[in-house]
C-alpha positions in Angstrom: 0.0 0.0 0.0 1.6 3.3 -1.2 0.8 5.3 1.9 2.5 6.6 5.0 1.2 8.1 8.2 2.7 11.4 9.2 1.2 12.1 12.6 1.2 15.8 13.4 1.2 17.5 16.8 -2.4 17.1 17.8 -2.3 19.8 20.5 -5.6 21.5 20.7 -6.3 25.2 20.3 -5.1 25.7 23.8 -5.1 22.4 25.6 -4.7 19.1 23.8 -6.6 16.8 21.6 -8.8 15.3 24.4 -10.1 18.7 25.7 -13.9 18.7 25.6 -14.1 22.4 24.8 -11.3 23.6 22.6 -11.3 27.3 21.8 -13.1 28.4 18.6 -11.1 30.0 15.8 -10.8 33.8 16.1 -11.9 36.3 13.4 -8.2 36.8 12.6 -7.7 33.0 12.2 -10.7 32.8 9.8 -9.4 35.8 7.8 -6.1 34.0 7.3 -7.8 30.8 6.4 -10.0 32.7 3.9 -6.9 34.3 2.4 -5.2 30.9 2.1 -8.3 29.4 0.4 -7.8 32.1 -2.3 -4.0 31.8 -2.5 -2.8 28.6 -0.7 0.9 29.1 -1.6 1.0 32.9 -1.4 4.0 34.4 0.4 3.7 35.7 3.9 4.3 39.1 2.5 1.5 38.9 0.0 -0.9 37.5 2.7 0.2 40.1 5.2 -0.4 42.9 2.7 -3.9 41.8 2.1 -4.7 41.2 5.8 -3.0 44.5 6.8 -0.7 42.8 9.3 3.1 42.1 9.1 4.4 39.0 7.5 6.0 37.7 10.7 2.6 37.7 12.4 1.0 35.9 9.5 3.6 33.2 9.5 3.5 32.8 13.3 -0.3 32.6 13.2 -0.4 29.9 10.5 2.4 28.0 12.3 0.2 27.9 15.4 -2.9 26.8 13.5 -1.0 24.2 11.6 0.7 22.9 14.7 -2.6 22.6 16.5 -4.2 20.8 13.5 -6.7 23.6 13.2 -5.8 24.5 9.7 -3.6 23.1 6.9 -2.8 23.4 3.2 -3.0 20.4 1.0 -4.1 19.5 -2.5 -7.3 18.8 -4.4 -7.9 17.0 -7.7 -8.1 19.4 -10.6 -11.1 19.4 -12.9 -9.4 17.4 -15.7 -8.2 14.7 -13.3 -11.9 13.6 -12.9 -11.8 12.7 -16.6 -9.0 10.2 -16.0 -9.9 8.6 -12.7 -13.0 6.9 -11.1 -14.7 8.5 -8.1 -17.6 7.1 -6.1 -19.6 7.9 -3.0 -19.7 4.6 -1.2 -22.3 3.8 1.5 -21.0 1.2 3.9 -23.2 -0.7 6.3 -21.6 -2.0 9.5 -22.4 -4.7 12.0 -23.8 -3.6 15.4 -21.2 -1.6 17.4 -18.6 -2.1 14.6 -18.8 1.3 12.9 -16.0 2.9 14.8 -13.7 -0.1 14.3 -14.5 -0.1 10.6 -13.9 3.6 10.2 -10.5 3.3 11.9 -9.5 0.4 9.6 -10.7 2.2 6.5 -8.9 5.4 7.4 -5.6 3.7 6.5 -6.6 3.0 2.9 -5.1 5.5 0.4 -8.2 5.1 -1.8 -10.5 6.2 1.0 -10.3 10.0 0.5 -13.1 11.0 3.0 -14.8 9.0 5.7 -18.0 10.2 7.6 -20.0 8.4 10.2 -23.6 9.3 9.7 -27.0 9.4 11.2 -30.1 7.6 9.8 -29.6 4.3 7.8 -26.1 4.9 6.6 -23.3 3.9 9.0 -20.4 5.2 6.9 -20.4 7.5 3.9 -17.0 7.5 2.1 -15.6 9.2 -0.9 -13.4 6.7 -2.9 -11.1 7.3 -5.8 -9.3 4.8 -8.0 -7.3 4.9 -11.3 -10.2 3.4 -13.3 -13.5 1.5 -13.1 -11.8 -1.9 -12.9 -9.9 -0.9 -9.8 -13.0 0.5 -8.2 -14.9 -2.7 -9.0 -12.2 -4.8 -7.3 -12.1 -2.5 -4.3 -15.9 -2.3 -3.7 -16.8 -5.8 -4.8 -13.9 -8.0 -3.8 -12.1 -6.2 -1.0 -14.4 -4.0 1.2 -17.2 -6.7 1.7 -14.7 -9.1 3.2 -13.3 -6.6 5.9 -14.4 -7.4 9.4 -17.5 -5.5 10.5 -18.7 -4.5 7.0 -22.2 -5.9 6.1 -23.1 -4.0 2.9 -21.3 -1.8 0.3 -23.1 0.4 -2.2 -21.1 2.4 -4.7 -22.7 5.5 -6.4 -20.3 6.3 -9.2 -19.6 9.9 -10.1 -20.4 10.6 -13.7 -19.6 14.3 -13.6 -18.2 16.4 -10.8 -19.6 19.9 -10.9 -17.6 21.1 -7.9 -15.5 19.7 -5.2 -14.6 20.8 -1.6 -11.3 22.6 -2.6 -13.3 25.4 -4.2 -15.5 26.1 -1.1 -14.8 29.5 0.5 -15.7 30.9 3.9 -15.7 34.6 2.7 -14.2 36.0 5.9 -12.4 38.9 4.0 -13.6 42.3 2.8 -14.0 42.8 -0.9 -10.8 44.8 -1.2 -8.8 42.1 0.6 -10.2 39.4 -1.7 -9.4 41.5 -4.7 -5.7 41.6 -3.7 -5.6 37.8 -3.6 -7.7 37.0 -6.6 -6.1 36.8 -10.0 -7.1 35.2 -13.3 -7.2 31.4 -13.3 -4.2 29.7 -14.9 -4.6 28.8 -18.5 -5.4 25.1 -19.0 -4.1 22.8 -21.7 -5.5 19.6 -23.1 -4.4 16.5 -21.2 -3.4 13.2 -22.7 -4.5 10.0 -20.9 -1.9 8.7 -18.5 -0.3 12.1 -18.0 0.4 11.4 -14.3 3.9 10.0 -14.1 5.6 8.1 -11.2 7.5 11.3 -10.4 4.2 13.2 -10.3 2.7 10.6 -7.9 5.7 11.0 -5.5 5.3 14.8 -5.7 1.6 14.7 -5.1 2.1 12.5 -2.1 4.6 15.0 -0.6 2.3 18.0 -1.4 -0.7 16.3 0.2 1.3 16.3 3.5 2.3 20.0 3.1 0.8 22.1 0.3 3.0 25.0 1.2 6.3 23.1 1.2 9.0 25.3 -0.5 10.2 24.2 -3.9 13.7 23.7 -2.7 12.6 21.5 0.2 10.6 19.3 -2.3 13.6 19.1 -4.6 15.8 18.0 -1.7 13.3 15.5 -0.3 12.6 13.9 -3.7 16.2 14.1 -5.1 15.1 16.2 -8.0 16.4 19.6 -9.4 14.6 22.7 -8.3 13.6 23.5 -11.9 12.1 20.0 -12.4 9.9 20.4 -9.3 8.7 23.8 -10.3 8.0 22.7 -13.8 6.1 19.6 -12.9 3.9 21.4 -10.3 3.2 24.2 -12.8 2.3 21.7 -15.5 0.0 19.7 -13.2 -1.8 22.9 -12.3 -2.0 24.3 -15.8 -3.3 21.0 -17.2 -6.1 21.0 -14.6 -4.8 17.9 -12.8 -4.0 19.5 -9.4 -4.9 22.5 -7.3 -4.0 23.6 -3.8 -6.5 24.0 -1.0 -6.7 25.2 2.6 -8.8 23.3 5.0 -9.6 23.8 8.7 -11.4 22.3 11.6 -14.9 23.3 10.6 -16.6 22.7 13.9 -14.2 25.2 15.5 -14.7 27.8 12.7 -18.5 27.9 13.0 -19.5 25.2 10.5 -20.2 22.2 12.7 -22.9 20.7 10.5 -22.3 18.7 7.3 -25.2 17.2 5.4 -25.4 15.1 2.2 -28.5 15.3 0.1 -29.5 12.8 -2.5 -31.4 14.6 -5.2 -33.3 13.5 -8.3 -33.4 15.8 -11.2 -34.8 15.3 -14.8 -31.7 14.2 -16.8 -32.3 17.0 -19.4 -32.1 19.6 -16.6 -29.1 18.1 -14.8 -26.3 20.2 -16.3 -28.3 23.5 -15.8 -29.3 22.7 -12.2 -25.9 21.3 -11.3 -24.0 24.4 -12.5 -26.5 26.7 -10.7 -26.2 24.8 -7.4 -22.4 25.2 -7.2 -22.9 29.0 -6.8 -24.6 28.5 -3.4 -22.1 29.4 -0.7 -23.1 26.3 1.4 -22.3 23.7 -1.3 -18.9 22.0 -0.9 -19.5 19.1 -3.3 -21.9 18.6 -6.2 -21.8 15.6 -8.4 -23.9 13.7 -10.9 -24.0 10.0 -9.8 -25.4 6.6 -10.7 -28.0 5.0 -8.5 -31.6 5.8 -7.3 -30.9 9.5 -7.4 -28.7 11.3 -10.0 -27.2 14.1 -8.0 -25.4 14.4 -4.7 -25.0 17.6 -2.8 -22.8 18.1 0.3 -23.1 21.3 2.3 -21.4 22.8 5.3 -23.8 24.7 7.6 -23.8 26.7 10.8 -26.6 24.7 12.5 -29.0 21.7 12.1 -31.9 24.1 11.5 -30.0 25.4 8.4 -30.7 22.1 6.7 -34.5 22.9 6.4 -33.6 26.5 5.3 -31.4 25.1 2.6 -33.9 22.5 1.4 -36.6 25.2 1.3 -34.4 27.4 -0.8 -33.6 24.6 -3.2 -37.3 23.7 -3.6 -38.2 27.3 -4.3 -35.5 28.1 -6.8 -35.4 24.7 -8.5 -39.0 23.2 -8.5 -37.8 20.3 -10.7 -35.4 19.2 -8.0 -36.6 16.4 -5.7 -34.7 15.6 -2.5 -35.0 11.9 -1.8 -32.3 11.3 0.8 -30.8 13.3 3.7 -27.8 12.2 5.7 -26.3 14.3 8.5 -22.7 13.6 9.4 -22.2 12.8 13.1 -18.4 12.6 12.9 -15.9 13.1 10.1 -12.9 10.8 10.5 -11.0 11.6 7.3 -11.0 14.5 4.9 -9.0 14.1 1.6 -6.5 12.0 3.4 -6.3 14.0 6.6 -7.2 12.1 9.8 -9.5 14.1 12.0 -10.3 14.2 15.7 -13.8 14.7 17.0 -13.4 18.5 16.7 -12.3 18.3 13.1 -8.6 18.9 13.8 -6.0 17.2 11.7 -4.0 14.6 13.7 -2.3 12.8 10.9 -2.4 12.0 7.2 -2.7 9.0 4.9 -1.6 10.5 1.6 -4.1 9.5 -1.2 -2.7 7.2 -3.9 -5.5 6.4 -6.2 -3.2 5.0 -8.8 -2.1 2.1 -6.6 -3.6 -1.4 -6.7 -6.3 -1.6 -4.0 -5.1 -3.9 -1.3 -5.9 -4.8 2.3 
């Protein structure tokens, strides 16, 4: 299994990972996170200029947040990568009292990008990615059903990803501050199948651990030249295969509720409605899928009561949209490779390696 665990300092915001009431993120923390969502690899000087604080303070603040597991910079798949790989939302049923054990076991799998323990009839909702449909079939049909504690496995294959969580923004900056950090998107070029090389895989693994790692550090770690590292990263971004993202402990930042909605939309209206939904500030993921409903929405919200508000808004704006399934996340154990504690803080990482052969 091409994965390693890099356990971070899991000290809480204040007192340690087991504290029942860690401090919430401050407005200054959220402003920095918002800036890093716009420019994940911006220099401390650029970030400080936009936030109107000195670069040393910016660096020190992020070092504190990162050390506490409250915020981190990693990577997301670019839009063209979804054309080369196979992604699925996988609903996993567990034997009585086995859900926590199963979630812990699955968290070590590099193909398990995200793991959520849920309410209602779903024990675990996972986001899985493999190199192709054949690998996904082997993983969901031959491997997962034989793991101890798993009773059922249902894969809902993504047929089109309208948006993914790396593009979600918390909007904690003033318009002028956002303008300083927002530039034109990089030009993208056509991508040939199999464009991801073994060198790229190694580089992606390293960047998933630290998306702000300096080019020189990456070159030294991987035994490559500085120019090679810079060129490969720039090519991955420009070809739409990779993008950087800043994540944070959402329960500590004011977004403690995550909900997944299964939606049925007339197929002829799916592209129009899908592209409209991704403009809603609550929506983190929006994907067309196989199965009993053809669209999955995942939203981050401030409270449980916001779920009804969101559903009411969707029904009013899109009368052809029928919500047929609602799943509230009780605890998120993994987010794009990051292992999370009950407060959403990063306590380690299993770097995604969706090109590897699925194995126990």
